[in-house]
A tleap script that builds the chain and sets N, CA, C and O, in Angstrom:
source leaprc.protein.ff14SB
mol = sequence {
  NMET ALA ASN LEU LYS ILE THR LEU VAL ARG
  GLY PHE ALA ASN LYS THR GLU VAL GLN LYS
  VAL ASN ALA LYS SER LEU GLY LEU HIE LYS
  ILE GLY GLN SER VAL ILE ARG GLU ASP THR
  PRO VAL TYR ARG GLY MET ILE ASN LYS ILE
  ARG HIE MET VAL THR VAL GLU GLU ALA CASP
}
set mol.1.N position { -8.643 5.557 16.076 }
set mol.1.CA position { -7.825 4.527 15.463 }
set mol.1.C position { -6.490 5.097 15.042 }
set mol.1.O position { -6.358 6.294 14.788 }
set mol.2.N position { -5.514 4.234 14.973 }
set mol.2.CA position { -4.182 4.623 14.515 }
set mol.2.C position { -4.182 4.763 12.997 }
set mol.2.O position { -5.033 4.207 12.303 }
set mol.3.N position { -3.224 5.506 12.508 }
set mol.3.CA position { -3.072 5.686 11.069 }
set mol.3.C position { -1.788 5.028 10.605 }
set mol.3.O position { -0.826 4.912 11.364 }
set mol.4.N position { -1.779 4.599 9.352 }
set mol.4.CA position { -0.612 3.977 8.744 }
set mol.4.C position { -0.131 4.830 7.588 }
set mol.4.O position { -0.938 5.340 6.811 }
set mol.5.N position { 1.178 4.989 7.471 }
set mol.5.CA position { 1.769 5.654 6.309 }
set mol.5.C position { 2.294 4.549 5.409 }
set mol.5.O position { 3.175 3.786 5.804 }
set mol.6.N position { 1.758 4.462 4.208 }
set mol.6.CA position { 2.101 3.411 3.254 }
set mol.6.C position { 2.849 4.062 2.094 }
set mol.6.O position { 2.354 5.008 1.481 }
set mol.7.N position { 4.054 3.547 1.794 }
set mol.7.CA position { 4.874 4.094 0.723 }
set mol.7.C position { 5.169 3.012 -0.296 }
set mol.7.O position { 5.591 1.913 0.064 }
set mol.8.N position { 4.949 3.317 -1.571 }
set mol.8.CA position { 5.244 2.386 -2.661 }
set mol.8.C position { 6.737 2.441 -2.959 }
set mol.8.O position { 7.264 3.503 -3.290 }
set mol.9.N position { 7.425 1.298 -2.845 }
set mol.9.CA position { 8.873 1.264 -3.065 }
set mol.9.C position { 9.269 0.440 -4.278 }
set mol.9.O position { 10.423 0.493 -4.703 }
set mol.10.N position { 8.348 -0.313 -4.842 }
set mol.10.CA position { 8.623 -1.092 -6.047 }
set mol.10.C position { 7.542 -0.798 -7.082 }
set mol.10.O position { 6.398 -0.506 -6.734 }
set mol.11.N position { 7.912 -0.878 -8.338 }
set mol.11.CA position { 6.990 -0.580 -9.423 }
set mol.11.C position { 6.063 -1.737 -9.752 }
set mol.11.O position { 6.077 -2.774 -9.089 }
set mol.12.N position { 5.254 -1.541 -10.791 }
set mol.12.CA position { 4.230 -2.508 -11.169 }
set mol.12.C position { 4.681 -3.496 -12.235 }
set mol.12.O position { 3.903 -4.372 -12.612 }
set mol.13.N position { 5.901 -3.388 -12.732 }
set mol.13.CA position { 6.375 -4.293 -13.781 }
set mol.13.C position { 6.410 -5.731 -13.269 }
set mol.13.O position { 6.887 -5.987 -12.163 }
set mol.14.N position { 5.910 -6.659 -14.064 }
set mol.14.CA position { 5.879 -8.092 -13.747 }
set mol.14.C position { 5.060 -8.421 -12.504 }
set mol.14.O position { 5.339 -9.414 -11.832 }
set mol.15.N position { 4.066 -7.617 -12.190 }
set mol.15.CA position { 3.177 -7.878 -11.061 }
set mol.15.C position { 1.835 -8.364 -11.591 }
set mol.15.O position { 1.453 -8.049 -12.718 }
set mol.16.N position { 1.122 -9.132 -10.770 }
set mol.16.CA position { -0.189 -9.626 -11.190 }
set mol.16.C position { -1.202 -8.483 -11.188 }
set mol.16.O position { -0.979 -7.437 -10.578 }
set mol.17.N position { -2.301 -8.701 -11.874 }
set mol.17.CA position { -3.342 -7.677 -11.946 }
set mol.17.C position { -3.923 -7.393 -10.566 }
set mol.17.O position { -4.255 -6.248 -10.262 }
set mol.18.N position { -4.050 -8.419 -9.728 }
set mol.18.CA position { -4.586 -8.243 -8.374 }
set mol.18.C position { -3.683 -7.324 -7.561 }
set mol.18.O position { -4.179 -6.469 -6.827 }
set mol.19.N position { -2.366 -7.485 -7.678 }
set mol.19.CA position { -1.435 -6.640 -6.945 }
set mol.19.C position { -1.520 -5.193 -7.420 }
set mol.19.O position { -1.476 -4.268 -6.609 }
set mol.20.N position { -1.640 -4.997 -8.726 }
set mol.20.CA position { -1.756 -3.645 -9.277 }
set mol.20.C position { -3.036 -2.973 -8.777 }
set mol.20.O position { -3.023 -1.802 -8.398 }
set mol.21.N position { -4.135 -3.722 -8.781 }
set mol.21.CA position { -5.419 -3.176 -8.347 }
set mol.21.C position { -5.383 -2.830 -6.866 }
set mol.21.O position { -5.918 -1.796 -6.466 }
set mol.22.N position { -4.764 -3.674 -6.043 }
set mol.22.CA position { -4.660 -3.393 -4.616 }
set mol.22.C position { -3.866 -2.122 -4.358 }
set mol.22.O position { -4.264 -1.303 -3.530 }
set mol.23.N position { -2.760 -1.949 -5.050 }
set mol.23.CA position { -1.941 -0.745 -4.869 }
set mol.23.C position { -2.726 0.494 -5.280 }
set mol.23.O position { -2.709 1.505 -4.578 }
set mol.24.N position { -3.407 0.419 -6.406 }
set mol.24.CA position { -4.169 1.574 -6.866 }
set mol.24.C position { -5.371 1.851 -5.965 }
set mol.24.O position { -5.773 3.004 -5.814 }
set mol.25.N position { -5.947 0.815 -5.368 }
set mol.25.CA position { -7.050 1.006 -4.430 }
set mol.25.C position { -6.591 1.720 -3.166 }
set mol.25.O position { -7.360 2.453 -2.544 }
set mol.26.N position { -5.351 1.505 -2.795 }
set mol.26.CA position { -4.789 2.215 -1.646 }
set mol.26.C position { -4.439 3.658 -1.999 }
set mol.26.O position { -4.182 4.465 -1.106 }
set mol.27.N position { -4.425 3.991 -3.281 }
set mol.27.CA position { -4.112 5.347 -3.714 }
set mol.27.C position { -2.674 5.517 -4.142 }
set mol.27.O position { -2.186 6.643 -4.236 }
set mol.28.N position { -1.974 4.403 -4.408 }
set mol.28.CA position { -0.565 4.459 -4.796 }
set mol.28.C position { -0.439 4.328 -6.307 }
set mol.28.O position { -0.952 3.378 -6.898 }
set mol.29.N position { 0.248 5.290 -6.932 }
set mol.29.CA position { 0.381 5.283 -8.382 }
set mol.29.C position { 1.828 5.356 -8.844 }
set mol.29.O position { 2.162 4.826 -9.904 }
set mol.30.N position { 2.696 6.004 -8.067 }
set mol.30.CA position { 4.094 6.187 -8.465 }
set mol.30.C position { 5.026 5.691 -7.373 }
set mol.30.O position { 4.679 5.716 -6.192 }
set mol.31.N position { 6.198 5.243 -7.766 }
set mol.31.CA position { 7.209 4.827 -6.792 }
set mol.31.C position { 7.574 6.035 -5.942 }
set mol.31.O position { 7.789 7.129 -6.464 }
set mol.32.N position { 7.642 5.833 -4.642 }
set mol.32.CA position { 7.982 6.906 -3.716 }
set mol.32.C position { 6.774 7.642 -3.176 }
set mol.32.O position { 6.909 8.442 -2.250 }
set mol.33.N position { 5.613 7.397 -3.720 }
set mol.33.CA position { 4.395 8.061 -3.264 }
set mol.33.C position { 3.949 7.458 -1.940 }
set mol.33.O position { 4.016 6.243 -1.753 }
set mol.34.N position { 3.496 8.299 -1.026 }
set mol.34.CA position { 3.010 7.856 0.274 }
set mol.34.C position { 1.576 8.300 0.481 }
set mol.34.O position { 1.165 9.357 0.003 }
set mol.35.N position { 0.817 7.483 1.197 }
set mol.35.CA position { -0.555 7.821 1.566 }
set mol.35.C position { -0.754 7.479 3.034 }
set mol.35.O position { -0.055 6.626 3.581 }
set mol.36.N position { -1.703 8.143 3.663 }
set mol.36.CA position { -2.071 7.874 5.049 }
set mol.36.C position { -3.445 7.213 5.039 }
set mol.36.O position { -4.394 7.751 4.468 }
set mol.37.N position { -3.547 6.067 5.661 }
set mol.37.CA position { -4.814 5.337 5.752 }
set mol.37.C position { -5.038 4.893 7.198 }
set mol.37.O position { -4.086 4.727 7.961 }
set mol.38.N position { -6.307 4.703 7.565 }
set mol.38.CA position { -6.633 4.184 8.895 }
set mol.38.C position { -6.184 2.740 9.016 }
set mol.38.O position { -6.144 2.009 8.026 }
set mol.39.N position { -5.850 2.335 10.220 }
set mol.39.CA position { -5.423 0.961 10.473 }
set mol.39.C position { -6.658 0.091 10.711 }
set mol.39.O position { -7.070 -0.125 11.851 }
set mol.40.N position { -7.241 -0.403 9.617 }
set mol.40.CA position { -8.417 -1.264 9.699 }
set mol.40.C position { -8.072 -2.614 9.074 }
set mol.40.O position { -7.106 -2.712 8.318 }
set mol.41.N position { -8.842 -3.650 9.376 }
set mol.41.CA position { -8.580 -4.965 8.773 }
set mol.41.C position { -8.636 -4.960 7.243 }
set mol.41.O position { -7.920 -5.727 6.600 }
set mol.42.N position { -9.469 -4.115 6.660 }
set mol.42.CA position { -9.577 -4.042 5.206 }
set mol.42.C position { -8.260 -3.561 4.608 }
set mol.42.O position { -7.728 -4.181 3.687 }
set mol.43.N position { -7.738 -2.458 5.132 }
set mol.43.CA position { -6.472 -1.929 4.624 }
set mol.43.C position { -5.315 -2.863 4.940 }
set mol.43.O position { -4.398 -2.998 4.130 }
set mol.44.N position { -5.338 -3.510 6.100 }
set mol.44.CA position { -4.274 -4.471 6.445 }
set mol.44.C position { -4.245 -5.627 5.451 }
set mol.44.O position { -3.170 -6.094 5.076 }
set mol.45.N position { -5.422 -6.094 5.021 }
set mol.45.CA position { -5.484 -7.167 4.039 }
set mol.45.C position { -4.921 -6.745 2.693 }
set mol.45.O position { -4.213 -7.515 2.043 }
set mol.46.N position { -5.235 -5.515 2.267 }
set mol.46.CA position { -4.697 -5.001 1.010 }
set mol.46.C position { -3.174 -4.876 1.089 }
set mol.46.O position { -2.464 -5.242 0.153 }
set mol.47.N position { -2.687 -4.359 2.210 }
set mol.47.CA position { -1.242 -4.202 2.399 }
set mol.47.C position { -0.563 -5.560 2.397 }
set mol.47.O position { 0.519 -5.712 1.830 }
set mol.48.N position { -1.186 -6.544 3.022 }
set mol.48.CA position { -0.605 -7.881 3.095 }
set mol.48.C position { -0.414 -8.489 1.709 }
set mol.48.O position { 0.559 -9.206 1.478 }
set mol.49.N position { -1.335 -8.208 0.784 }
set mol.49.CA position { -1.231 -8.738 -0.585 }
set mol.49.C position { -0.061 -8.142 -1.356 }
set mol.49.O position { 0.478 -8.779 -2.261 }
set mol.50.N position { 0.339 -6.906 -0.998 }
set mol.50.CA position { 1.428 -6.245 -1.725 }
set mol.50.C position { 2.568 -5.862 -0.779 }
set mol.50.O position { 3.258 -4.870 -1.012 }
set mol.51.N position { 2.768 -6.637 0.281 }
set mol.51.CA position { 3.768 -6.291 1.290 }
set mol.51.C position { 5.186 -6.228 0.738 }
set mol.51.O position { 6.036 -5.557 1.322 }
set mol.52.N position { 5.463 -6.906 -0.369 }
set mol.52.CA position { 6.786 -6.864 -0.983 }
set mol.52.C position { 6.990 -5.600 -1.812 }
set mol.52.O position { 8.106 -5.329 -2.254 }
set mol.53.N position { 5.936 -4.825 -2.029 }
set mol.53.CA position { 6.007 -3.606 -2.843 }
set mol.53.C position { 5.963 -2.331 -2.023 }
set mol.53.O position { 6.244 -1.253 -2.546 }
set mol.54.N position { 5.615 -2.432 -0.745 }
set mol.54.CA position { 5.395 -1.233 0.074 }
set mol.54.C position { 6.163 -1.301 1.386 }
set mol.54.O position { 6.569 -2.373 1.834 }
set mol.55.N position { 6.353 -0.132 1.991 }
set mol.55.CA position { 6.792 -0.054 3.380 }
set mol.55.C position { 5.657 0.569 4.173 }
set mol.55.O position { 4.943 1.439 3.675 }
set mol.56.N position { 5.494 0.120 5.405 }
set mol.56.CA position { 4.399 0.592 6.248 }
set mol.56.C position { 4.982 1.037 7.580 }
set mol.56.O position { 5.799 0.344 8.187 }
set mol.57.N position { 4.539 2.214 8.021 }
set mol.57.CA position { 4.940 2.714 9.338 }
set mol.57.C position { 3.770 3.432 9.957 }
set mol.57.O position { 2.847 3.839 9.251 }
set mol.58.N position { 3.788 3.596 11.265 }
set mol.58.CA position { 2.723 4.298 11.956 }
set mol.58.C position { 2.851 5.787 11.709 }
set mol.58.O position { 3.956 6.330 11.712 }
set mol.59.N position { 1.729 6.446 11.496 }
set mol.59.CA position { 1.699 7.890 11.281 }
set mol.59.C position { 0.987 8.545 12.460 }
set mol.59.O position { 0.182 7.915 13.145 }
set mol.60.N position { 1.292 9.795 12.679 }
set mol.60.CA position { 0.637 10.529 13.780 }
set mol.60.C position { -0.674 11.114 13.351 }
set mol.60.O position { -1.353 11.760 14.150 }
savepdb mol mol.pdb
quit
């Protein structure tokens, strides 16, 4: 499977609890932090909920 590099670009201020939980479930805690995750429907759904807070690109 392909991997995704997910980077948090916006903070948690004025965000709903669901958005905060999704970001933390992906392993994102600080602005500028990046994580590598597999490209699965579960992770795609989490990313979709916080797409305004993150950037996503393909990783090798």
